[in-house]
LOVOTI-182488 format. One line per field, with one value per residue (C-alpha): residue number from 1; x, y negated, z; residue in three letters. Coordinates in nm, 3 decimals, padded with zeros to 5 digits. Example, Ala and Ser with C-alpha at 12.3 -4.5 7.8 and 13.67 -1.06 7.14 Angstrom:
2
i = (1, 2)
c1 = (01.230, 01.367)
c2 = (00.450, 00.106)
c3 = (00.780, 00.714)
aa = (ala, ser)
//
This chain:
563
i = (1, 2, 3, 4, 5, 6, 7, 8, 9, 10, 11, 12, 13, 14, 15, 16, 17, 18, 19, 20, 21, 22, 23, 24, 25, 26, 27, 28, 29, 30, 31, 32, 33, 34, 35, 36, 37, 38, 39, 40, 41, 42, 43, 44, 45, 46, 47, 48, 49, 50, 51, 52, 53, 54, 55, 56, 57, 58, 59, 60, 61, 62, 63, 64, 65, 66, 67, 68, 69, 70, 71, 72, 73, 74, 75, 76, 77, 78, 79, 80, 81, 82, 83, 84, 85, 86, 87, 88, 89, 90, 91, 92, 93, 94, 95, 96, 97, 98, 99, 100, 101, 102, 103, 104, 105, 106, 107, 108, 109, 110, 111, 112, 113, 114, 115, 116, 117, 118, 119, 120, 121, 122, 123, 124, 125, 126, 127, 128, 129, 130, 131, 132, 133, 134, 135, 136, 137, 138, 139, 140, 141, 142, 143, 144, 145, 146, 147, 148, 149, 150, 151, 152, 153, 154, 155, 156, 157, 158, 159, 160, 161, 162, 163, 164, 165, 166, 167, 168, 169, 170, 171, 172, 173, 174, 175, 176, 177, 178, 179, 180, 181, 182, 183, 184, 185, 186, 187, 188, 189, 190, 191, 192, 193, 194, 195, 196, 197, 198, 199, 200, 201, 202, 203, 204, 205, 206, 207, 208, 209, 210, 211, 212, 213, 214, 215, 216, 217, 218, 219, 220, 221, 222, 223, 224, 225, 226, 227, 228, 229, 230, 231, 232, 233, 234, 235, 236, 237, 238, 239, 240, 241, 242, 243, 244, 245, 246, 247, 248, 249, 250, 251, 252, 253, 254, 255, 256, 257, 258, 259, 260, 261, 262, 263, 264, 265, 266, 267, 268, 269, 270, 271, 272, 273, 274, 275, 276, 277, 278, 279, 280, 281, 282, 283, 284, 285, 286, 287, 288, 289, 290, 291, 292, 293, 294, 295, 296, 297, 298, 299, 300, 301, 302, 303, 304, 305, 306, 307, 308, 309, 310, 311, 312, 313, 314, 315, 316, 317, 318, 319, 320, 321, 322, 323, 324, 325, 326, 327, 328, 329, 330, 331, 332, 333, 334, 335, 336, 337, 338, 339, 340, 341, 342, 343, 344, 345, 346, 347, 348, 349, 350, 351, 352, 353, 354, 355, 356, 357, 358, 359, 360, 361, 362, 363, 364, 365, 366, 367, 368, 369, 370, 371, 372, 373, 374, 375, 376, 377, 378, 379, 380, 381, 382, 383, 384, 385, 386, 387, 388, 389, 390, 391, 392, 393, 394, 395, 396, 397, 398, 399, 400, 401, 402, 403, 404, 405, 406, 407, 408, 409, 410, 411, 412, 413, 414, 415, 416, 417, 418, 419, 420, 421, 422, 423, 424, 425, 426, 427, 428, 429, 430, 431, 432, 433, 434, 435, 436, 437, 438, 439, 440, 441, 442, 443, 444, 445, 446, 447, 448, 449, 450, 451, 452, 453, 454, 455, 456, 457, 458, 459, 460, 461, 462, 463, 464, 465, 466, 467, 468, 469, 470, 471, 472, 473, 474, 475, 476, 477, 478, 479, 480, 481, 482, 483, 484, 485, 486, 487, 488, 489, 490, 491, 492, 493, 494, 495, 496, 497, 498, 499, 500, 501, 502, 503, 504, 505, 506, 507, 508, 509, 510, 511, 512, 513, 514, 515, 516, 517, 518, 519, 520, 521, 522, 523, 524, 525, 526, 527, 528, 529, 530, 531, 532, 533, 534, 535, 536, 537, 538, 539, 540, 541, 542, 543, 544, 545, 546, 547, 548, 549, 550, 551, 552, 553, 554, 555, 556, 557, 558, 559, 560, 561, 562, 563)
c1 = (05.700, 05.409, 05.319, 05.006, 04.981, 04.709, 04.504, 04.491, 04.502, 04.172, 03.877, 03.611, 03.324, 03.516, 03.655, 04.000, 03.885, 03.582, 03.473, 03.445, 03.216, 03.290, 03.042, 02.991, 02.930, 02.603, 02.481, 02.580, 02.295, 02.060, 02.046, 01.993, 01.701, 01.562, 01.581, 01.513, 01.304, 01.152, 01.471, 01.612, 01.952, 02.039, 01.962, 02.094, 02.051, 01.701, 01.562, 01.575, 01.571, 01.497, 01.673, 01.395, 01.409, 01.756, 01.786, 01.541, 01.692, 02.066, 01.879, 01.735, 02.070, 02.275, 02.018, 02.079, 02.424, 02.414, 02.193, 02.488, 02.719, 02.860, 02.992, 03.194, 03.520, 03.406, 03.592, 03.353, 03.516, 03.262, 03.371, 03.119, 03.150, 02.931, 02.575, 02.309, 02.457, 02.760, 02.641, 02.340, 02.614, 02.908, 02.662, 02.458, 02.848, 02.912, 02.561, 02.642, 02.946, 03.180, 03.463, 03.470, 03.749, 03.765, 03.822, 03.942, 03.708, 03.958, 04.234, 04.407, 04.291, 04.639, 04.593, 04.231, 04.380, 04.668, 04.436, 04.205, 04.425, 04.646, 04.285, 04.119, 03.865, 03.541, 03.319, 03.281, 02.952, 02.941, 02.705, 02.610, 02.786, 03.057, 03.343, 03.281, 03.150, 03.402, 03.703, 03.481, 03.419, 03.787, 03.895, 03.618, 03.720, 04.054, 03.953, 04.092, 03.695, 03.469, 03.166, 03.021, 02.648, 02.572, 02.346, 02.175, 02.273, 01.874, 01.765, 01.917, 01.779, 01.442, 01.204, 01.222, 01.603, 01.611, 01.386, 01.601, 01.901, 01.806, 01.691, 02.018, 02.292, 02.317, 02.648, 02.745, 02.562, 02.692, 02.509, 02.554, 02.325, 02.503, 02.855, 03.077, 03.125, 02.724, 02.702, 02.877, 02.703, 02.445, 02.141, 02.137, 01.773, 01.686, 01.953, 01.757, 01.427, 01.522, 01.222, 01.487, 01.518, 01.888, 02.103, 02.243, 02.590, 02.809, 03.056, 03.391, 03.447, 03.813, 03.929, 03.660, 03.830, 03.549, 03.728, 04.075, 04.118, 04.440, 04.712, 04.819, 05.126, 05.309, 05.626, 05.607, 05.375, 05.014, 04.883, 04.593, 04.532, 04.299, 04.056, 03.834, 03.464, 03.576, 03.809, 03.565, 03.332, 03.624, 03.689, 03.344, 03.250, 03.550, 03.502, 03.170, 03.189, 03.486, 03.222, 03.071, 02.754, 02.607, 02.272, 02.172, 01.869, 01.924, 02.221, 02.316, 02.679, 02.770, 02.979, 03.168, 03.450, 03.469, 03.358, 03.606, 03.850, 03.910, 03.876, 03.517, 03.427, 03.477, 03.334, 03.088, 02.990, 03.006, 02.994, 02.681, 02.504, 02.650, 02.480, 02.121, 02.243, 02.140, 02.417, 02.415, 02.589, 02.739, 02.903, 03.202, 03.355, 03.244, 03.289, 02.957, 02.756, 02.910, 02.812, 02.438, 02.412, 02.548, 02.300, 01.933, 02.033, 02.194, 02.387, 02.509, 02.888, 03.105, 03.419, 03.655, 04.023, 04.221, 04.220, 03.819, 03.809, 04.049, 03.875, 03.523, 03.767, 03.879, 03.565, 03.408, 03.083, 03.162, 02.970, 02.646, 02.608, 02.457, 02.700, 02.574, 02.388, 02.746, 02.840, 03.098, 03.407, 03.701, 03.984, 04.170, 04.409, 04.632, 04.827, 04.560, 04.705, 04.620, 04.512, 04.281, 04.132, 04.048, 03.927, 03.682, 03.538, 03.517, 03.280, 03.092, 03.097, 03.172, 03.446, 03.718, 03.906, 04.222, 04.238, 04.564, 04.530, 04.611, 04.453, 04.643, 04.449, 04.047, 04.187, 04.190, 04.416, 04.443, 04.227, 04.197, 03.930, 03.572, 03.638, 03.933, 04.201, 04.351, 04.698, 04.908, 05.032, 04.873, 04.716, 04.558, 04.583, 04.489, 04.133, 03.937, 04.165, 04.461, 04.809, 05.068, 05.475, 05.736, 05.995, 06.360, 06.415, 06.748, 06.587, 06.223, 06.246, 06.314, 06.099, 06.204, 06.192, 05.845, 05.965, 06.184, 06.145, 06.035, 05.861, 05.488, 05.387, 05.036, 04.859, 04.485, 04.159, 04.149, 04.456, 04.456, 04.508, 04.826, 04.868, 04.673, 04.931, 05.224, 05.342, 05.693, 05.610, 05.323, 05.627, 05.825, 05.517, 05.493, 05.744, 05.577, 05.198, 05.257, 05.184, 05.483, 05.306, 05.659, 05.554, 05.815, 05.619, 05.700, 05.459, 05.404, 05.360, 04.963, 04.954, 04.920, 05.157, 05.213, 05.362, 05.744, 05.694, 05.751, 06.077, 06.094, 05.980, 06.293, 06.526, 06.887, 07.103, 07.457, 07.383, 07.116, 06.751, 06.492, 06.090, 05.949, 05.591, 05.791, 05.876, 05.497, 05.328, 05.605, 05.481, 05.091, 05.179, 05.228, 04.854, 04.900, 04.975, 04.674, 04.833, 05.170, 05.356, 05.764, 05.981, 06.398, 06.558, 06.970, 07.154, 07.542, 07.644, 07.398, 07.347, 06.971, 06.771, 06.417, 06.181, 05.896, 05.601, 05.286, 04.965, 04.854, 04.518, 04.355, 04.391, 04.667, 05.060, 05.359, 05.689, 06.016, 06.166, 05.857, 05.817, 06.168, 06.175, 05.919, 06.011, 06.344, 06.227, 06.064, 06.299, 06.657, 06.837, 06.941, 06.545, 06.515, 06.375, 06.676, 06.422, 06.034, 05.823, 05.505, 05.194, 04.856, 04.760, 04.930, 04.869, 04.632, 04.511, 04.164, 04.052, 04.205, 04.512, 04.829, 05.059, 05.442, 05.497, 05.402, 05.666, 05.907, 05.900, 05.886, 06.210, 06.397, 06.325, 06.477, 06.763, 06.723, 06.610, 06.358, 06.345)
c2 = (12.209, 12.444, 12.703, 12.639, 13.015, 13.134, 12.857, 12.955, 13.303, 13.246, 13.487, 13.439, 13.273, 13.150, 12.824, 12.763, 12.352, 12.426, 12.187, 12.368, 12.159, 12.091, 12.235, 12.374, 12.775, 12.771, 12.579, 12.904, 13.080, 12.757, 12.709, 13.117, 13.109, 12.809, 12.966, 13.331, 13.359, 13.702, 13.875, 14.132, 13.965, 14.301, 14.642, 14.802, 15.177, 15.174, 14.824, 14.516, 14.142, 13.870, 13.560, 13.327, 13.574, 13.558, 13.189, 13.151, 13.368, 13.182, 12.907, 12.987, 13.144, 12.861, 12.685, 12.878, 12.910, 12.554, 12.550, 12.792, 12.498, 12.602, 12.276, 12.136, 12.325, 12.568, 12.946, 13.211, 13.575, 13.834, 14.176, 14.399, 14.640, 14.555, 14.540, 14.258, 14.077, 14.013, 13.787, 13.605, 13.553, 13.416, 13.172, 13.097, 12.958, 12.783, 12.562, 12.516, 12.377, 12.622, 12.827, 13.177, 13.426, 13.755, 14.065, 14.412, 14.648, 14.884, 14.679, 14.777, 14.557, 14.428, 14.307, 14.187, 13.998, 13.825, 13.726, 13.596, 13.356, 13.257, 13.157, 12.991, 13.216, 13.068, 13.366, 13.682, 13.839, 14.199, 14.489, 14.705, 14.994, 15.127, 15.147, 14.734, 14.653, 14.839, 14.596, 14.271, 14.402, 14.435, 14.095, 13.906, 14.045, 13.961, 13.612, 13.586, 13.553, 13.289, 13.456, 13.687, 13.713, 14.103, 14.211, 14.562, 14.792, 14.922, 14.637, 14.604, 14.912, 14.999, 15.123, 15.484, 15.470, 15.251, 15.472, 15.791, 15.598, 15.507, 15.808, 16.029, 15.791, 15.741, 15.819, 15.550, 15.267, 15.053, 14.976, 14.617, 14.496, 14.725, 14.536, 14.374, 14.128, 14.125, 13.738, 13.605, 13.808, 13.653, 13.818, 13.796, 13.895, 13.628, 13.383, 13.422, 13.331, 13.040, 12.778, 12.451, 12.346, 12.306, 12.031, 11.926, 11.920, 11.687, 11.904, 11.823, 12.045, 11.938, 11.916, 12.181, 12.485, 12.764, 13.070, 13.119, 13.440, 13.629, 13.799, 14.141, 14.141, 14.382, 14.117, 14.018, 13.783, 13.777, 13.416, 13.244, 13.143, 12.844, 12.862, 12.519, 12.548, 12.375, 12.732, 12.970, 12.818, 12.762, 13.112, 13.241, 12.978, 13.102, 13.480, 13.423, 13.285, 13.532, 13.814, 13.682, 13.929, 13.923, 13.654, 13.503, 13.727, 14.031, 14.212, 14.459, 14.492, 14.773, 14.639, 14.938, 14.734, 14.595, 14.239, 14.100, 14.196, 13.855, 14.072, 14.155, 13.868, 13.694, 13.914, 14.114, 13.842, 13.513, 13.593, 13.797, 13.497, 13.305, 13.480, 13.605, 13.941, 14.213, 14.283, 14.692, 14.760, 15.072, 15.037, 15.164, 15.380, 15.755, 15.885, 16.115, 15.809, 15.593, 15.810, 15.846, 15.479, 15.511, 15.738, 15.588, 15.213, 15.203, 14.871, 14.663, 14.534, 14.778, 14.561, 14.869, 14.923, 15.191, 15.481, 15.466, 15.504, 15.786, 15.916, 15.947, 16.019, 16.362, 16.457, 16.802, 16.682, 16.359, 16.381, 16.543, 16.148, 15.921, 15.599, 15.434, 15.140, 14.973, 14.694, 14.499, 14.696, 14.468, 14.598, 14.459, 14.517, 14.700, 14.791, 14.989, 15.251, 15.246, 15.626, 15.555, 15.203, 15.423, 15.787, 15.563, 15.391, 15.671, 15.841, 15.560, 15.365, 15.058, 14.765, 14.805, 14.506, 14.476, 14.105, 13.981, 13.731, 13.699, 13.587, 13.299, 13.187, 13.278, 13.514, 13.568, 13.416, 13.600, 13.857, 14.121, 13.941, 14.152, 14.210, 14.286, 14.539, 14.640, 14.511, 14.800, 14.727, 14.327, 14.125, 13.894, 13.511, 13.268, 13.184, 12.872, 12.579, 12.800, 12.719, 13.009, 12.922, 13.207, 13.042, 13.151, 13.403, 13.226, 12.866, 12.856, 12.482, 12.575, 12.782, 13.054, 13.098, 13.353, 13.659, 13.665, 13.788, 13.539, 13.434, 13.432, 13.069, 12.910, 12.653, 12.577, 12.480, 12.820, 12.748, 12.785, 12.433, 12.607, 12.818, 12.772, 12.596, 12.713, 12.337, 12.530, 12.843, 12.669, 12.469, 12.765, 12.926, 12.615, 12.498, 12.130, 12.191, 12.584, 12.871, 13.105, 13.454, 13.665, 13.848, 13.897, 13.854, 13.831, 13.683, 13.749, 13.572, 13.528, 13.384, 13.722, 13.856, 14.139, 14.202, 14.355, 14.406, 14.260, 14.065, 14.169, 14.563, 14.536, 14.826, 14.714, 15.025, 14.995, 14.640, 14.679, 14.567, 14.853, 14.808, 15.062, 14.959, 15.078, 15.395, 15.416, 15.395, 15.621, 15.876, 15.807, 15.961, 16.291, 16.509, 16.650, 16.331, 16.172, 15.898, 15.809, 15.553, 15.432, 15.297, 15.256, 15.442, 15.383, 15.645, 15.646, 15.636, 15.382, 15.164, 15.243, 15.431, 15.496, 15.789, 15.924, 16.084, 16.194, 16.359, 16.602, 16.642, 16.905, 17.284, 17.129, 17.191, 17.055, 17.039, 16.791, 16.952, 16.879, 16.534, 16.450, 16.622, 16.386, 16.095, 16.095, 15.986, 15.710, 15.543, 15.499, 15.682, 15.412, 15.462, 15.806, 15.916, 16.061, 16.260, 16.320, 16.463, 16.569, 16.452, 16.608, 16.274, 15.922, 15.642, 15.355, 15.000, 14.978, 14.830, 15.171, 14.979, 15.229, 15.146, 15.172, 15.009, 15.408, 15.554, 15.304, 15.327, 15.754, 15.725, 15.442, 15.768, 15.991, 15.760, 15.617, 15.309, 15.202, 14.903)
c3 = (-06.413, -06.310, -06.606, -06.780, -06.946, -06.777, -06.877, -07.266, -07.150, -06.942, -06.897, -07.140, -06.934, -06.657, -06.610, -06.472, -06.459, -06.310, -05.989, -05.647, -05.448, -05.080, -04.844, -04.522, -04.462, -04.327, -04.606, -04.791, -04.624, -04.629, -05.012, -05.037, -04.838, -04.978, -05.316, -05.200, -04.936, -05.014, -05.090, -04.910, -04.715, -04.489, -04.519, -04.182, -04.139, -04.273, -04.135, -04.347, -04.317, -04.582, -04.626, -04.456, -04.152, -04.144, -04.182, -03.910, -03.666, -03.748, -03.639, -03.266, -03.186, -03.298, -03.071, -02.815, -02.855, -02.792, -02.514, -02.344, -02.433, -02.783, -02.952, -03.213, -03.151, -02.898, -03.032, -02.987, -03.024, -03.265, -03.124, -03.322, -03.595, -03.917, -03.821, -03.836, -03.529, -03.735, -03.998, -03.756, -03.529, -03.751, -03.956, -03.587, -03.444, -03.737, -03.769, -03.360, -03.475, -03.354, -03.458, -03.561, -03.417, -03.551, -03.353, -03.454, -03.240, -03.247, -03.109, -02.720, -02.388, -02.445, -02.831, -02.738, -02.447, -02.623, -02.908, -02.674, -02.496, -02.807, -02.954, -02.659, -02.718, -02.473, -02.515, -02.689, -02.870, -02.835, -02.817, -02.526, -02.671, -02.379, -02.664, -02.690, -02.398, -02.168, -02.317, -02.282, -01.942, -01.863, -02.002, -01.793, -01.476, -01.565, -01.603, -01.943, -02.076, -01.918, -02.067, -02.301, -02.497, -02.521, -02.790, -02.660, -03.002, -03.021, -03.070, -03.443, -03.523, -03.705, -03.405, -03.461, -03.464, -03.120, -02.962, -03.047, -02.971, -02.594, -02.595, -02.745, -02.680, -02.333, -02.302, -02.561, -02.406, -02.134, -01.804, -01.844, -01.514, -01.301, -01.428, -01.179, -01.447, -01.505, -01.378, -01.708, -01.907, -02.120, -02.258, -02.637, -02.644, -02.428, -02.607, -02.959, -02.813, -02.709, -02.791, -02.792, -03.149, -03.292, -03.284, -03.599, -03.588, -03.843, -03.997, -04.224, -04.454, -04.532, -04.165, -03.942, -03.855, -03.949, -03.903, -03.654, -03.891, -03.719, -03.938, -03.893, -03.675, -03.837, -03.913, -03.551, -03.347, -03.496, -03.612, -03.664, -03.989, -03.974, -04.228, -04.275, -04.392, -04.757, -04.777, -04.688, -04.953, -05.177, -05.226, -05.207, -05.557, -05.748, -05.679, -05.734, -06.054, -06.171, -06.173, -06.477, -06.524, -06.150, -06.083, -05.782, -05.619, -05.774, -05.682, -05.356, -05.227, -04.989, -04.680, -04.632, -04.521, -04.197, -04.215, -03.930, -04.181, -04.366, -04.718, -04.601, -04.430, -04.827, -05.052, -04.872, -04.645, -04.785, -05.150, -05.081, -04.925, -05.222, -05.459, -05.262, -05.269, -05.049, -04.808, -04.744, -04.408, -04.286, -03.895, -04.048, -04.355, -04.363, -04.691, -04.741, -04.560, -04.793, -05.117, -04.927, -04.964, -05.316, -05.407, -05.284, -05.236, -05.547, -05.486, -05.755, -05.627, -05.403, -05.255, -05.145, -05.083, -05.289, -05.059, -05.056, -05.463, -05.409, -05.116, -05.372, -05.702, -05.430, -05.264, -05.412, -05.448, -05.550, -05.871, -05.755, -05.629, -05.853, -05.825, -06.214, -06.026, -06.001, -06.189, -06.005, -05.774, -05.672, -05.502, -05.246, -04.956, -05.129, -05.479, -05.703, -05.887, -06.243, -06.285, -05.959, -06.170, -06.468, -06.346, -06.147, -06.441, -06.623, -06.351, -06.268, -06.561, -06.329, -06.359, -06.078, -06.084, -05.833, -05.667, -05.445, -05.148, -04.789, -04.436, -04.488, -04.861, -04.732, -04.907, -05.249, -05.500, -05.820, -05.944, -06.294, -06.499, -06.548, -06.940, -07.145, -07.157, -06.809, -06.776, -06.604, -06.229, -06.256, -06.024, -06.294, -06.329, -06.045, -05.932, -06.039, -05.916, -05.811, -05.933, -05.864, -05.845, -05.860, -05.599, -05.638, -05.332, -05.188, -05.276, -05.295, -05.354, -05.718, -05.988, -06.159, -06.531, -06.653, -06.686, -06.344, -06.059, -05.766, -05.447, -05.511, -05.383, -05.428, -05.384, -05.394, -05.245, -05.033, -04.896, -04.472, -04.295, -04.111, -03.836, -03.500, -03.215, -03.443, -03.615, -03.695, -03.877, -04.049, -04.198, -04.271, -04.432, -04.661, -04.977, -05.013, -05.101, -05.164, -04.926, -04.940, -04.972, -04.909, -05.235, -05.504, -05.866, -06.228, -06.500, -06.837, -07.157, -07.095, -06.683, -06.548, -06.251, -06.145, -05.771, -05.756, -05.358, -05.047, -04.979, -04.616, -04.786, -05.045, -04.996, -05.068, -05.202, -05.282, -05.334, -05.555, -05.493, -05.495, -05.502, -05.309, -05.492, -05.811, -05.700, -05.558, -05.884, -06.078, -05.781, -05.844, -06.210, -06.050, -06.111, -05.763, -05.579, -05.364, -05.152, -05.144, -04.881, -04.970, -04.717, -04.706, -04.443, -04.343, -04.520, -04.503, -04.867, -04.959, -04.711, -04.729, -04.988, -05.027, -04.845, -04.987, -04.778, -04.978, -04.955, -05.201, -05.328, -05.188, -05.339, -05.563, -05.479, -05.556, -05.403, -05.376, -05.651, -05.881, -05.768, -05.834, -06.145, -06.215, -06.171, -06.357, -06.694, -06.479, -06.256, -06.241, -06.042, -05.781, -05.710, -05.674, -05.291, -05.099, -04.861, -04.941, -04.700, -04.732, -04.498, -04.441, -04.370, -04.408, -04.121, -04.254, -04.089, -04.006, -04.352, -04.490, -04.655, -04.616, -04.345, -04.372, -03.979, -03.793, -04.028, -04.021, -03.595, -03.697, -03.858, -03.633, -03.308, -03.573, -03.555, -03.919, -03.900, -04.178, -04.371)
aa = (met, ile, ser, pro, leu, trp, val, asp, his, tyr, pro, arg, gly, val, asp, trp, his, met, pro, ile, pro, lys, arg, thr, val, pro, glu, leu, leu, glu, arg, ala, ala, asn, gln, phe, pro, gly, lys, pro, ala, ile, ser, phe, leu, gly, arg, thr, thr, ser, tyr, ser, met, leu, ala, ser, glu, val, asp, arg, val, ala, ala, gly, leu, gln, ser, ile, gly, val, lys, arg, gly, thr, lys, val, gly, leu, leu, leu, pro, asn, thr, pro, thr, phe, ile, val, tyr, tyr, phe, ala, ile, leu, lys, ala, gly, gly, thr, val, val, asn, phe, asn, pro, leu, tyr, thr, leu, glu, glu, leu, thr, phe, gln, val, lys, asp, ser, glu, thr, glu, ile, met, ile, thr, his, asp, leu, thr, leu, leu, phe, ser, lys, thr, glu, ala, leu, met, leu, ser, gly, val, ile, ala, arg, ser, val, val, ile, pro, phe, ala, ser, val, leu, pro, pro, leu, lys, ser, val, leu, phe, arg, leu, leu, lys, arg, lys, asp, val, ala, asp, val, arg, ala, ser, arg, ala, ala, asn, arg, val, ile, asp, gly, val, ala, leu, ala, ala, thr, ser, ala, pro, met, thr, pro, val, ala, ile, asp, pro, asp, glu, asp, val, ala, val, leu, gln, tyr, thr, gly, gly, thr, thr, gly, thr, pro, lys, gly, ala, met, leu, thr, his, ala, asn, leu, thr, ala, asn, thr, ala, gln, ile, ala, ala, trp, ala, val, asp, leu, glu, pro, gly, asn, glu, ser, ile, leu, gly, ala, leu, pro, leu, phe, his, val, phe, ala, met, thr, val, val, met, asn, met, gly, val, glu, leu, ala, ala, lys, ile, ile, leu, ile, pro, arg, phe, gln, leu, val, glu, val, leu, lys, leu, leu, asn, arg, glu, arg, pro, thr, val, leu, pro, ala, val, pro, thr, ile, phe, thr, ala, met, leu, asn, tyr, pro, gln, phe, lys, ser, tyr, asp, val, ser, ser, leu, arg, phe, cys, ile, ser, gly, gly, ala, pro, leu, pro, met, glu, val, lys, leu, lys, phe, glu, ala, val, ser, gly, ala, lys, val, val, glu, gly, tyr, gly, leu, ser, glu, ala, ser, pro, val, leu, thr, cys, asn, pro, val, gln, gly, glu, pro, val, ala, gly, ser, ile, gly, pro, pro, met, pro, gly, thr, thr, ile, ser, leu, arg, asp, ile, glu, asp, pro, thr, lys, glu, val, ala, gln, gly, glu, arg, gly, glu, leu, cys, ala, lys, gly, pro, gln, ile, met, lys, gly, tyr, trp, lys, lys, pro, ala, glu, thr, glu, lys, gln, phe, val, gly, glu, phe, leu, arg, thr, gly, asp, val, ala, ile, met, asp, glu, his, gly, tyr, phe, ser, ile, val, asp, arg, ile, lys, asp, leu, ile, ile, cys, ser, gly, tyr, asn, val, tyr, pro, arg, arg, ile, glu, glu, ala, ile, tyr, thr, his, pro, ala, val, glu, glu, val, thr, val, ile, gly, ile, ala, asp, asp, tyr, arg, gly, glu, ala, pro, lys, ala, phe, ile, lys, leu, lys, asn, gly, met, gln, ala, thr, ala, glu, asp, ile, leu, lys, his, leu, glu, pro, lys, ile, ser, lys, ile, glu, met, pro, ala, ala, ile, glu, phe, arg, asp, ser, leu, pro, lys, thr, met, ile, gly, lys, leu, ser, lys, lys, glu, leu, ala, ala, glu, glu, ala, lys, arg, gly, arg, pro, ala, ser)
//
């Protein structure tokens, strides 16, 4: 039987049994524009757009998209950095009945080609920036994609910056008219100026796929998680309810994370619109620019990954910036070390809570409460309406006892419909109604969960299970350590052994011997790293999450294949 423990210990002010309405994603914007028309919706490099202006632009672009053939189910790709264009086209595609396919702008042409073909994307939305258009142009010339809508980057800038950009950044702007694929390019300015009215589309929130969100592909071929309108609006409502102190119409969210990533898509954009908050966009994360925005724009909400909090805390001039406006910070994408959480809270006065989730869950499944004492290593209880079941790793049809390790499996209104065109993969990912996450967790006596590690990251040393996260948490407590990643490497004696890659804080020193001595009272001998390597930097994903696959590949080349 599923344990109801968390219900009895749920955060004050949040109801696990709360009704979660089934809505379409465009309804979020329609509601915000009706209730707070004059409030700022987007702030971008000094240009501000109100909610009524944003809603009107979305309607015009939706009508323009319909005029070029976008209808219910049409796959439309977004190959964009964080600009107002992303938000406008995201909502417009959905309002026209289409499905958004998010693309990472830093993907190689090969990666883009695979995803376009797999998703059956028909139209790509992009800017005329050389970095982006060169890839879109190649996709059109090879016949992989039929058409693209190109929006001049200068058109989203404030007037003065627009002029300067045209004058000074010529090499960064593609000559779209001279392109060999020019006949397949639709001018985004003309599309948005359409006078034709939009034709309302009947959308089924439960069945219609709003977003095809591709998984990272670190464990094989990327798969498109089919996230319905109901999935996305449910997760948005769950997170908004969790942030008990936030007031609709009076908040501002710093959008430093890329919106094409599922965490930012939901927690920056969708939740921002749900709260009628001002979304302060920055094209890409640059530490000093983010600190300047915090100082100048005074946002109240900061969604981030642990490496962003760490980078701020370790920046020598951090204390010269005023971050006291922050009240709610949510960390996701990777485990948040307790030391980082407590230090950032002390400096900012904000509450930093760690959430947990994955693309297949829209993405948030659990989160630590905003109020109350933090539980070390915890990812908190489940979101409202979400049930977590820990299953036997060998036989996921069986539930483990409270306090025992098991695979974290979840069901709730935010869980995906399945993988696009992959029924066999979908079937493997579920056990009954529950989504299998591949993460090993334990549940305490209050119904709070802690991730032990990923099943596939498990290191088996001399027959014993060793969990990299446990070693990483212990290493993070050393005062000289800024970042750490632990992987498994081949070992003649133990079969596999842990290896730690460490980046030290600026101006601080430590040797491998220092780290091992620090670890002696904290972890068992079997968990002790067999090797420690210091690096000036550690590989990260686009969102800033520490990445293990590059390190594992290096070790494999050295003849020490990693787990």
